[in-house]
C-alpha positions as CSV (number, residue, x, y, z in Angstrom):
1,X,-66.5,-74.7,24.2
2,X,-68.7,-76.8,22.4
3,X,-71.1,-75.4,20.3
4,X,-74.1,-76.6,21.9
5,X,-73.0,-75.2,25.3
6,X,-71.6,-71.8,23.2
7,X,-75.9,-71.7,21.5
8,X,-77.0,-72.5,25.1
9,X,-75.1,-70.1,26.9
10,X,-76.0,-67.6,24.3
11,X,-79.8,-68.2,24.7
12,X,-79.8,-68.4,28.5
13,X,-78.4,-64.8,28.1
14,X,-80.8,-63.2,25.9
15,X,-83.9,-65.3,28.4
16,X,-85.0,-67.5,25.4
17,X,-86.1,-71.1,25.1
18,X,-84.1,-73.3,22.4
19,X,-85.5,-75.1,19.4
20,X,-84.4,-78.4,18.1
21,X,-85.3,-80.2,15.2
22,X,-84.8,-83.8,14.0
23,X,-84.2,-84.9,10.6
24,X,-83.0,-88.0,8.7
25,X,-79.9,-88.3,7.1
26,X,-80.3,-88.8,3.5
27,X,-83.5,-87.9,3.1
28,X,-84.1,-87.2,0.2
29,X,-80.7,-87.7,-0.3
30,X,-77.3,-86.7,1.8
31,X,-77.2,-83.6,-0.5
32,X,-80.6,-82.3,0.5
33,X,-79.7,-83.1,4.0
34,X,-77.1,-80.1,4.1
35,X,-79.4,-77.8,2.6
36,X,-82.2,-78.2,4.8
37,X,-80.0,-77.8,7.7
38,X,-78.4,-74.9,6.2
39,X,-82.3,-73.5,5.7
40,X,-83.0,-74.0,9.6
41,X,-80.0,-72.5,10.3
42,X,-80.4,-69.6,8.4
43,X,-84.5,-69.8,10.2
44,X,-83.2,-69.8,13.5
45,X,-82.7,-73.2,14.5
46,X,-80.6,-73.7,17.8
47,X,-79.8,-77.3,17.1
48,X,-79.6,-80.0,14.3
49,X,-80.6,-83.1,15.6
50,X,-79.4,-85.5,12.8
51,X,-80.9,-89.3,12.6
52,X,-78.5,-91.7,11.4
53,X,-80.3,-93.9,9.6
54,X,-80.9,-97.4,10.9
55,X,-82.7,-101.1,9.8
56,X,-84.5,-101.1,13.5
57,X,-84.9,-98.2,15.0
58,X,-86.9,-98.8,18.3
59,X,-87.3,-95.7,19.8
60,X,-89.0,-94.4,16.3
61,X,-92.7,-94.8,15.3
62,X,-93.5,-94.8,11.8
63,X,-92.9,-91.9,9.8
64,X,-89.3,-92.0,11.5
65,X,-89.4,-95.7,10.6
66,X,-90.0,-95.1,7.2
67,X,-87.6,-92.1,6.4
68,X,-84.6,-94.6,7.6
69,X,-85.7,-97.2,5.3
70,X,-85.7,-94.8,2.6
71,X,-82.4,-93.3,3.3
72,X,-80.9,-96.7,3.7
73,X,-82.3,-98.0,0.2
74,X,-80.7,-94.3,-1.3
75,X,-77.5,-95.9,-0.1
76,X,-76.8,-93.9,3.0
77,X,-74.6,-95.0,5.6
78,X,-72.3,-93.8,8.9
79,X,-69.1,-93.0,6.4
80,X,-71.5,-91.0,4.3
81,X,-72.9,-89.3,6.7
82,X,-69.7,-88.4,8.5
83,X,-68.4,-86.8,4.7
84,X,-71.6,-85.0,4.5
85,X,-70.5,-83.4,7.5
86,X,-67.4,-82.2,7.0
87,X,-69.0,-80.3,3.7
88,X,-71.7,-78.8,6.0
89,X,-68.6,-77.3,8.4
90,X,-67.4,-75.7,5.2
91,X,-69.9,-72.9,5.9
92,X,-72.3,-74.2,9.0
93,X,-72.1,-74.0,12.0
94,X,-75.2,-75.1,13.7
95,X,-74.9,-77.5,16.3
96,X,-75.2,-81.0,15.2
97,X,-76.3,-84.2,17.6
98,X,-76.4,-87.4,15.6
99,X,-79.4,-89.9,17.2
100,X,-78.4,-93.3,16.3
101,X,-78.5,-96.4,17.4
102,X,-75.9,-98.3,19.5
103,X,-75.0,-101.1,17.1
104,X,-73.5,-98.4,14.5
105,X,-71.2,-97.3,17.1
106,X,-70.1,-100.5,18.2
107,X,-69.7,-101.9,14.5
108,X,-67.9,-98.9,13.1
109,X,-65.6,-98.9,16.0
110,X,-65.9,-96.9,19.6
111,X,-62.7,-95.1,19.7
112,X,-62.6,-94.3,16.1
113,X,-66.2,-93.3,16.0
114,X,-65.5,-90.7,18.5
115,X,-62.6,-90.0,17.0
116,X,-64.2,-89.2,13.7
117,X,-67.2,-87.6,15.2
118,X,-64.4,-84.7,16.8
119,X,-62.9,-84.5,13.2
120,X,-66.5,-83.7,11.0
121,X,-67.8,-81.1,13.5
122,X,-70.3,-83.8,15.5
123,X,-70.9,-82.2,18.5
124,X,-73.2,-84.6,20.5
125,X,-74.8,-88.2,20.4
126,X,-78.2,-89.3,21.2
127,X,-78.0,-93.5,21.8
128,X,-81.6,-94.4,22.7
129,X,-80.8,-98.1,23.4
130,X,-77.9,-97.8,25.4
131,X,-78.3,-98.0,29.2
132,X,-76.4,-95.5,31.4
133,X,-75.1,-98.8,32.7
134,X,-73.5,-100.6,29.7
135,X,-71.9,-97.2,28.1
136,X,-69.0,-97.4,29.9
137,X,-67.0,-98.1,26.8
138,X,-68.4,-95.7,25.4
139,X,-67.5,-93.4,27.9
140,X,-64.4,-94.3,28.1
141,X,-63.2,-92.1,25.0
142,X,-65.5,-89.3,25.7
143,X,-62.7,-87.4,27.0
144,X,-60.6,-87.2,23.8
145,X,-60.3,-83.5,22.2
146,X,-63.5,-82.2,20.5
147,X,-65.1,-85.6,21.7
148,X,-69.2,-85.1,21.7
149,X,-71.7,-84.6,24.6
150,X,-73.7,-88.0,25.3
151,X,-76.8,-86.4,25.8
152,X,-78.8,-87.8,28.5
153,X,-82.2,-89.2,27.8
154,X,-84.8,-89.4,30.4
155,X,-88.2,-90.9,30.5
156,X,-91.4,-90.5,33.0
157,X,-90.4,-93.4,34.8
158,X,-86.7,-92.6,35.2
159,X,-87.7,-92.1,38.6
160,X,-84.7,-92.2,40.9
161,X,-81.9,-92.9,37.7
162,X,-82.3,-88.8,37.2
163,X,-79.6,-88.0,39.3
164,X,-77.5,-90.8,38.0
165,X,-78.3,-90.1,34.3
166,X,-77.5,-86.4,34.4
167,X,-75.0,-86.8,36.7
168,X,-71.5,-84.9,34.6
169,X,-74.2,-84.9,32.0
170,X,-73.4,-81.4,29.4
171,X,-75.3,-80.0,26.5
172,X,-79.0,-80.8,27.1
173,X,-81.1,-83.2,28.6
174,X,-83.7,-84.6,26.5
175,X,-86.6,-85.5,28.5
176,X,-89.3,-87.8,26.7
177,X,-92.9,-86.2,26.9
178,X,-94.6,-89.6,26.3
179,X,-94.6,-93.1,27.1
180,X,-93.3,-95.3,23.4
181,X,-91.8,-94.1,20.6
182,X,-91.7,-91.2,18.4
183,X,-94.8,-89.1,16.4
184,X,-97.4,-89.8,18.9
185,X,-100.3,-87.2,19.2
186,X,-99.6,-84.6,22.2
187,X,-103.0,-86.1,24.0
188,X,-100.4,-89.2,24.5
189,X,-98.0,-86.9,26.7
190,X,-97.7,-89.0,29.8
191,X,-100.3,-87.7,32.6
192,X,-97.7,-86.2,34.9
193,X,-95.7,-84.4,32.5
194,X,-95.1,-81.2,34.5
195,X,-94.2,-82.9,37.8
196,X,-91.6,-85.1,35.3
197,X,-90.2,-82.3,34.0
198,X,-89.8,-80.0,37.5
199,X,-88.1,-83.2,39.4
200,X,-85.2,-82.8,35.9
201,X,-85.2,-79.6,36.7
202,X,-84.1,-79.4,39.9
203,X,-81.6,-81.9,39.6
204,X,-80.1,-80.6,36.7
205,X,-77.4,-78.3,35.2
206,X,-78.0,-78.2,32.2
207,X,-81.4,-77.0,29.9
208,X,-83.9,-79.2,30.0
209,X,-85.3,-79.7,26.3
210,X,-88.8,-81.6,25.4
211,X,-89.5,-83.9,23.2
212,X,-91.5,-86.7,21.5
213,X,-95.0,-85.9,20.0
214,X,-94.8,-82.2,19.8
215,X,-95.9,-81.0,16.5
216,X,-97.3,-77.4,17.1
217,X,-96.0,-74.5,19.4
218,X,-99.9,-75.0,21.2
219,X,-98.8,-78.5,21.8
220,X,-95.6,-77.4,24.3
221,X,-97.2,-74.0,25.8
222,X,-98.6,-75.6,29.0
223,X,-95.3,-76.9,29.5
224,X,-92.9,-74.0,28.8
225,X,-92.2,-72.4,32.0
226,X,-90.6,-76.0,33.2
227,X,-88.4,-76.6,30.0
228,X,-85.5,-75.1,28.3
229,X,-86.9,-75.4,24.9
230,X,-88.6,-78.9,22.6
231,X,-87.5,-80.9,20.2
232,X,-89.8,-81.6,17.1
233,X,-88.9,-84.2,14.4
234,X,-92.0,-86.5,12.8
235,X,-93.9,-83.5,12.2
236,X,-91.0,-81.6,10.2
237,X,-90.7,-84.7,8.3
238,X,-93.8,-84.7,7.3
239,X,-93.9,-81.3,6.1
240,X,-91.0,-82.0,4.2
241,X,-92.6,-85.1,2.0
242,X,-96.2,-83.1,1.7
243,X,-94.2,-80.3,0.2
244,X,-91.3,-82.0,-1.8
245,X,-88.2,-80.9,0.3
246,X,-89.4,-77.0,-0.2
247,X,-86.5,-75.3,1.6
248,X,-89.2,-72.2,2.0
249,X,-92.0,-74.3,4.2
250,X,-88.8,-75.4,6.1
251,X,-87.7,-72.2,6.7
252,X,-91.5,-71.3,7.7
253,X,-92.3,-74.0,10.2
254,X,-89.4,-73.5,11.9
255,X,-89.0,-69.2,11.8
256,X,-92.5,-69.5,12.9
257,X,-92.1,-71.8,15.7
258,X,-89.5,-70.2,17.2
259,X,-90.9,-66.7,17.0
260,X,-94.0,-68.5,19.2
261,X,-91.1,-70.1,21.7
262,X,-89.4,-66.5,22.1
263,X,-92.2,-64.1,21.9
264,X,-91.0,-60.3,21.3
265,X,-91.2,-58.6,25.0
């Protein structure tokens, strides 16, 4: 069973919400990225969304754009990230999802990309610039042994497309909480977020996660009964930068958010 499914099933059996974080691979270095992932695993994170740096990250706001540029300038590329994953998997089994753009997949070679994900322990992929209707070339190879799940990215305006996006989907559904790019404030959340999330949950056979613009538990608290967990990215990158990538600060943030999501019963 895929690590994402294992983790989601374990959370469901305990009645807990998932906490997922985004970090940019290669920030501040690939060696440090391994340490940052392990620190979060120790603190109780459920899934790591690992951003593969790209020169034109159209779904991302200025913080993640800057993180991508810094990582690229440090020499980070997909080959080195795959090598980093091999090193990580020697002693860390936290579920890892690549968040990347389709140019990277296509340039690497679609079949080779899927096979290398399986070889290196990548559990899922999110490709924000790949419309469902154009994903057939990638989906052709997702039945290969150990292939990662292609996680559906659902927007507030997906509307009638939601059943199509969720058809045969595995892992979890990533519901965007605001119109626009990553890193916006919670006051920019889509005005009918609750209705939108409920519409997704009525259809979805997989857990539903909420992301974009979440910093603290209070941002997601009004929607907590409408989702199975949440995703934080930009705010964690800001914390890492502000604390000079302190592993203690990272652990404290992750463990604190996880406790807030799942208060003692």
